[in-house]
N, CA and C atoms as an extended XYZ file, in Angstrom:
303
Properties=species:S:1:pos:R:3:atomname:S:1:resname:S:1:resid:I:1 pbc="F F F"
N        29.915      -70.555       55.462 N   MET     1
C        30.123      -69.226       54.614 CA  MET     1
C        29.011      -68.764       54.322 C   MET     1
N        28.470      -67.110       53.463 N   THR     2
C        27.615      -66.884       54.146 CA  THR     2
C        26.771      -67.088       52.150 C   THR     2
N        26.861      -66.094       51.267 N   LYS     3
C        26.416      -66.589       49.440 CA  LYS     3
C        27.531      -65.268       49.662 C   LYS     3
N        27.357      -64.141       50.169 N   MET     4
C        28.248      -62.442       49.955 CA  MET     4
C        29.358      -63.039       49.681 C   MET     4
N        29.858      -64.162       50.841 N   GLU     5
C        30.889      -64.088       50.694 CA  GLU     5
C        32.145      -64.565       49.923 C   GLU     5
N        30.910      -66.248       49.618 N   ILE     6
C        31.198      -66.971       48.351 CA  ILE     6
C        31.498      -66.085       47.466 C   ILE     6
N        30.352      -64.589       46.646 N   ILE     7
C        30.878      -64.325       45.494 CA  ILE     7
C        31.494      -63.696       45.697 C   ILE     7
N        31.966      -63.142       46.972 N   ASP     8
C        33.367      -62.883       47.053 CA  ASP     8
C        34.410      -62.825       46.886 C   ASP     8
N        34.306      -63.901       46.872 N   ARG     9
C        35.828      -64.830       46.199 CA  ARG     9
C        35.721      -65.213       45.402 C   ARG     9
N        34.524      -65.811       44.740 N   LEU    10
C        34.294      -66.083       43.121 CA  LEU    10
C        35.421      -64.564       42.760 C   LEU    10
N        34.521      -62.969       43.009 N   ALA    11
C        35.414      -61.866       42.109 CA  ALA    11
C        36.545      -61.588       42.573 C   ALA    11
N        36.728      -61.641       43.734 N   ARG    12
C        39.037      -61.231       43.860 CA  ARG    12
C        39.494      -62.878       43.040 C   ARG    12
N        38.899      -64.033       42.908 N   ALA    13
C        39.844      -64.728       42.300 CA  ALA    13
C        38.757      -64.216       40.844 C   ALA    13
N        38.238      -63.690       40.048 N   LYS    14
C        37.580      -63.920       39.310 CA  LYS    14
C        37.361      -64.906       38.138 C   LYS    14
N        36.987      -65.134       39.303 N   THR    15
C        36.310      -67.081       38.629 CA  THR    15
C        35.423      -66.967       37.324 C   THR    15
N        34.839      -66.097       37.173 N   VAL    16
C        33.373      -66.164       36.403 CA  VAL    16
C        34.649      -65.085       34.951 C   VAL    16
N        35.818      -64.797       35.142 N   GLU    17
C        35.894      -63.564       33.855 CA  GLU    17
C        36.524      -64.801       33.242 C   GLU    17
N        37.778      -66.065       33.591 N   GLN    18
C        38.728      -67.027       33.783 CA  GLN    18
C        37.425      -67.569       32.650 C   GLN    18
N        35.609      -68.244       33.174 N   VAL    19
C        35.424      -68.834       33.105 CA  VAL    19
C        34.402      -68.363       31.489 C   VAL    19
N        34.309      -67.538       31.124 N   VAL    20
C        33.531      -66.468       29.911 CA  VAL    20
C        35.098      -66.144       29.153 C   VAL    20
N        36.365      -66.225       29.624 N   GLU    21
C        37.213      -66.330       27.747 CA  GLU    21
C        37.406      -67.685       27.623 C   GLU    21
N        37.776      -68.980       28.439 N   ASN    22
C        37.876      -70.137       28.251 CA  ASN    22
C        36.268      -71.067       27.669 C   ASN    22
N        34.692      -70.433       28.029 N   VAL    23
C        33.680      -70.537       27.233 CA  VAL    23
C        33.309      -70.420       25.363 C   VAL    23
N        33.461      -68.610       25.871 N   THR    24
C        34.320      -67.702       24.320 CA  THR    24
C        35.028      -68.027       23.245 C   THR    24
N        36.654      -68.442       24.740 N   ARG    25
C        37.483      -68.657       23.842 CA  ARG    25
C        37.861      -67.057       22.940 C   ARG    25
N        38.045      -66.297       24.175 N   ARG    26
C        38.469      -65.061       23.115 CA  ARG    26
C        38.127      -64.265       24.645 C   ARG    26
N        39.285      -62.874       24.597 N   HIS    27
C        39.825      -62.767       26.084 CA  HIS    27
C        38.555      -61.113       26.207 C   HIS    27
N        37.905      -60.894       27.577 N   ILE    28
C        36.836      -60.372       28.033 CA  ILE    28
C        37.417      -58.648       27.138 C   ILE    28
N        36.413      -58.826       26.128 N   THR    29
C        35.997      -57.090       25.967 CA  THR    29
C        34.858      -57.131       25.550 C   THR    29
N        33.833      -55.636       25.642 N   GLY    30
C        33.009      -55.396       25.026 CA  GLY    30
C        31.762      -56.232       25.786 C   GLY    30
N        30.885      -56.640       24.846 N   ASP    31
C        30.405      -57.492       25.494 CA  ASP    31
C        30.447      -58.767       27.050 C   ASP    31
N        32.298      -59.354       26.175 N   LEU    32
C        32.232      -60.027       27.168 CA  LEU    32
C        31.902      -59.713       28.191 C   LEU    32
N        31.943      -58.365       29.229 N   LYS    33
C        32.325      -57.560       30.353 CA  LYS    33
C        31.026      -57.842       30.711 C   LYS    33
N        30.304      -57.489       30.023 N   ASP    34
C        28.442      -57.552       29.818 CA  ASP    34
C        28.234      -58.993       30.798 C   ASP    34
N        28.569      -59.759       30.018 N   LEU    35
C        28.352      -61.461       29.691 CA  LEU    35
C        28.760      -61.559       31.934 C   LEU    35
N        30.233      -61.052       31.817 N   CYS    36
C        30.510      -61.647       33.074 CA  CYS    36
C        29.533      -60.183       34.009 C   CYS    36
N        28.927      -59.675       34.190 N   GLN    37
C        28.633      -58.946       35.131 CA  GLN    37
C        26.910      -60.154       34.907 C   GLN    37
N        26.090      -60.732       34.123 N   MET    38
C        24.934      -60.562       34.232 CA  MET    38
C        25.114      -62.199       35.249 C   MET    38
N        26.563      -62.814       35.103 N   VAL    39
C        26.288      -63.925       35.602 CA  VAL    39
C        26.495      -63.240       36.908 C   VAL    39
N        27.178      -62.344       37.438 N   TYR    40
C        27.626      -62.549       38.767 CA  TYR    40
C        25.735      -62.203       40.135 C   TYR    40
N        25.604      -61.089       38.569 N   VAL    41
C        23.751      -60.589       38.908 CA  VAL    41
C        23.435      -62.525       39.622 C   VAL    41
N        23.448      -63.282       38.576 N   TRP    42
C        22.984      -64.154       38.435 CA  TRP    42
C        22.691      -64.712       39.638 C   TRP    42
N        24.177      -64.855       39.815 N   LEU    43
C        24.997      -65.910       41.734 CA  LEU    43
C        24.111      -64.409       42.675 C   LEU    43
N        23.951      -63.377       43.200 N   LEU    44
C        23.020      -62.731       43.863 CA  LEU    44
C        21.737      -62.681       44.002 C   LEU    44
N        20.885      -63.215       42.664 N   GLU    45
C        19.541      -63.378       42.616 CA  GLU    45
C        18.966      -64.785       42.778 C   GLU    45
N        20.788      -65.730       43.457 N   THR    46
C        19.961      -66.707       43.675 CA  THR    46
C        20.170      -67.083       45.194 C   THR    46
N        19.167      -68.414       45.145 N   ASP    47
C        18.460      -68.555       46.654 CA  ASP    47
C        19.461      -68.393       47.439 C   ASP    47
N        20.510      -68.650       48.529 N   GLU    48
C        21.446      -68.886       49.756 CA  GLU    48
C        21.456      -69.507       49.949 C   GLU    48
N        20.698      -71.341       50.005 N   SER    49
C        21.029      -72.641       50.328 CA  SER    49
C        21.105      -72.698       49.253 C   SER    49
N        20.798      -72.414       48.102 N   ARG    50
C        21.503      -73.057       46.549 CA  ARG    50
C        23.026      -72.392       46.650 C   ARG    50
N        23.515      -72.374       46.536 N   ILE    51
C        25.124      -71.395       46.223 CA  ILE    51
C        25.149      -71.642       47.270 C   ILE    51
N        26.068      -72.177       48.102 N   VAL    52
C        26.113      -72.431       49.417 CA  VAL    52
C        26.058      -73.692       49.339 C   VAL    52
N        24.898      -74.560       49.654 N   SER    53
C        24.759      -75.829       48.779 CA  SER    53
C        25.926      -76.501       48.065 C   SER    53
N        25.818      -75.813       46.946 N   LEU    54
C        27.024      -75.900       45.783 CA  LEU    54
C        28.560      -75.567       46.285 C   LEU    54
N        29.388      -74.741       46.824 N   TRP    55
C        29.831      -74.133       47.338 CA  TRP    55
C        30.346      -75.371       47.783 C   TRP    55
N        29.371      -76.012       49.276 N   GLU    56
C        30.522      -77.052       50.060 CA  GLU    56
C        30.417      -77.969       49.495 C   GLU    56
N        30.196      -78.883       48.099 N   LYS    57
C        29.755      -79.618       47.490 CA  LYS    57
C        30.870      -79.169       46.209 C   LYS    57
N        32.006      -78.132       45.945 N   ASP    58
C        33.247      -77.999       45.506 CA  ASP    58
C        32.219      -77.951       43.882 C   ASP    58
N        31.111      -77.713       43.653 N   GLN    59
C        29.987      -78.009       42.477 CA  GLN    59
C        30.015      -76.077       41.680 C   GLN    59
N        30.385      -74.607       42.193 N   ILE    60
C        30.135      -74.374       42.331 CA  ILE    60
C        30.201      -73.944       40.745 C   ILE    60
N        32.174      -74.029       40.901 N   GLY    61
C        32.656      -74.194       38.643 CA  GLY    61
C        31.724      -74.273       38.080 C   GLY    61
N        31.697      -75.872       38.569 N   PHE    62
C        30.659      -76.016       37.853 CA  PHE    62
C        29.579      -75.613       36.804 C   PHE    62
N        28.972      -74.489       38.244 N   TYR    63
C        26.923      -73.675       37.622 CA  TYR    63
C        27.311      -72.763       37.642 C   TYR    63
N        28.466      -71.697       37.501 N   ILE    64
C        29.350      -71.135       36.965 CA  ILE    64
C        29.316      -71.347       35.373 C   ILE    64
N        29.968      -72.533       34.937 N   VAL    65
C        30.015      -73.152       33.525 CA  VAL    65
C        28.810      -73.157       32.899 C   VAL    65
N        28.044      -73.604       33.548 N   ARG    66
C        26.532      -73.556       32.103 CA  ARG    66
C        25.646      -72.507       32.609 C   ARG    66
N        26.070      -71.936       33.505 N   ILE    67
C        25.674      -70.374       33.623 CA  ILE    67
C        26.036      -69.555       31.837 C   ILE    67
N        26.894      -69.684       32.484 N   VAL    68
C        27.968      -68.993       31.067 CA  VAL    68
C        27.839      -69.543       29.198 C   VAL    68
N        27.714      -71.027       29.328 N   GLN    69
C        27.511      -71.924       28.374 CA  GLN    69
C        26.142      -71.487       27.575 C   GLN    69
N        25.428      -70.958       29.344 N   ASN    70
C        23.669      -71.474       28.499 CA  ASN    70
C        23.713      -69.536       27.928 C   ASN    70
N        23.954      -69.312       28.840 N   GLN    71
C        23.844      -67.460       28.216 CA  GLN    71
C        25.036      -67.059       26.747 C   GLN    71
N        26.158      -67.875       26.508 N   TYR    72
C        26.457      -67.245       25.364 CA  TYR    72
C        26.397      -68.370       24.126 C   TYR    72
N        25.754      -69.119       24.251 N   CYS    73
C        25.436      -70.302       23.092 CA  CYS    73
C        23.348      -70.570       22.231 C   CYS    73
N        23.049      -70.623       23.844 N   LEU    74
C        21.601      -70.947       23.884 CA  LEU    74
C        20.910      -69.275       22.967 C   LEU    74
N        20.075      -69.642       21.179 N   PRO    75
C        19.140      -68.824       20.733 CA  PRO    75
C        18.061      -67.396       21.845 C   PRO    75
N        17.547      -68.197       23.181 N   SER    76
C        16.848      -68.027       23.459 CA  SER    76
C        17.696      -66.945       24.664 C   SER    76
N        18.938      -66.571       24.980 N   SER    77
C        18.637      -66.319       26.468 CA  SER    77
C        19.117      -64.773       26.165 C   SER    77
N        19.098      -64.227       27.651 N   ARG    78
C        18.873      -62.994       27.531 CA  ARG    78
C        20.341      -62.168       26.307 C   ARG    78
N        20.935      -62.700       27.339 N   PHE    79
C        22.587      -61.969       27.307 CA  PHE    79
C        22.025      -62.068       25.649 C   PHE    79
N        21.586      -63.001       24.805 N   LEU    80
C        22.165      -63.471       23.440 CA  LEU    80
C        21.195      -61.734       23.063 C   LEU    80
N        20.283      -61.987       22.876 N   ARG    81
C        18.922      -61.452       22.986 CA  ARG    81
C        19.586      -59.335       22.745 C   ARG    81
N        19.408      -59.367       24.078 N   ALA    82
C        20.199      -58.169       24.352 CA  ALA    82
C        21.836      -57.515       23.982 C   ALA    82
N        22.639      -58.417       24.024 N   TYR    83
C        23.655      -57.687       23.732 CA  TYR    83
C        24.301      -58.228       21.870 C   TYR    83
N        24.367      -59.492       21.573 N   ARG    84
C        24.535      -59.590       20.752 CA  ARG    84
C        24.159      -59.799       19.157 C   ARG    84
N        22.482      -59.703       19.448 N   VAL    85
C        21.926      -59.469       18.626 CA  VAL    85
C        21.261      -57.763       18.536 C   VAL    85
N        21.890      -57.811       19.063 N   PHE    86
C        21.468      -55.863       19.129 CA  PHE    86
C        22.781      -55.533       18.720 C   PHE    86
N        23.485      -55.707       19.024 N   GLY    87
C        24.813      -55.704       18.424 CA  GLY    87
C        24.864      -55.854       16.867 C   GLY    87
N        24.999      -56.574       16.166 N   ARG    88
C        24.703      -57.618       14.279 CA  ARG    88
C        23.525      -56.247       14.293 C   ARG    88
N        22.814      -55.564       14.843 N   ARG    89
C        22.259      -54.786       14.174 CA  ARG    89
C        22.264      -53.660       14.002 C   ARG    89
N        22.767      -53.168       14.767 N   THR    90
C        23.084      -51.664       15.044 CA  THR    90
C        24.616      -50.931       14.042 C   THR    90
N        25.082      -49.941       13.833 N   VAL    91
C        25.521      -49.607       12.971 CA  VAL    91
C        25.639      -48.544       13.584 C   VAL    91
N        27.680      -48.678       14.019 N   PRO    92
C        28.353      -47.603       13.832 CA  PRO    92
C        28.128      -46.076       14.387 C   PRO    92
N        28.535      -45.375       14.882 N   ILE    93
C        27.965      -43.694       14.458 CA  ILE    93
C        29.049      -43.133       13.793 C   ILE    93
N        30.209      -43.626       14.202 N   GLU    94
C        32.240      -43.100       14.306 CA  GLU    94
C        31.909      -42.997       13.052 C   GLU    94
N        32.040      -41.477       12.363 N   GLY    95
C        32.440      -41.292       10.957 CA  GLY    95
C        31.171      -41.099       10.094 C   GLY    95
N        29.934      -41.269       10.981 N   HIS    96
C        28.659      -41.278        9.807 CA  HIS    96
C        27.794      -39.965       10.714 C   HIS    96
N        28.400      -38.466       10.673 N   ASP    97
C        27.763      -37.044       11.214 CA  ASP    97
C        26.781      -36.489        9.824 C   ASP    97
N        25.679      -36.763       10.465 N   LYS    98
C        24.695      -36.160        9.389 CA  LYS    98
C        25.092      -34.818        8.904 C   LYS    98
N        26.032      -33.262        9.959 N   ALA    99
C        26.508      -32.530       10.297 CA  ALA    99
C        27.623      -32.327        9.130 C   ALA    99
N        27.590      -33.264        8.429 N   ASP   100
C        29.065      -33.528        8.109 CA  ASP   100
C        28.365      -33.176        6.697 C   ASP   100
N        27.450      -34.337        5.624 N   GLU   101
C        27.131      -34.203        4.297 CA  GLU   101
C        25.958      -33.078        4.146 C   GLU   101
C-alpha cells in the first residue's frame, strides 16, 4: 500500500477528525478544522517509507495522536502560534463598522 492510499483511507474514515475531537474534547469547528488540515498536510509531507512502516506496524493512530497533541498543546507549535494565539489577539469586526460611527 502506498502513502497516498493510506492517507486516503484515513481521510475517508475521518481518523484525524476523531483524534482531534478526543484530544481537544470539543466538536470540530473553526480553528479545529484548520488543525485537521494541518495534520493531513503533515502526513502528506512525511516520508513515504515512514508512513507505510507505521501503517504496517499498526502504529499510524499513535503517530496521529502525537501530532495532534503536540500541535494543540505545545506553546511552540505552528498551530498554536498561527490560530489560537492569533485568534485571542483579534477583535471581530462585526458590529464595529467605522462608517456607522
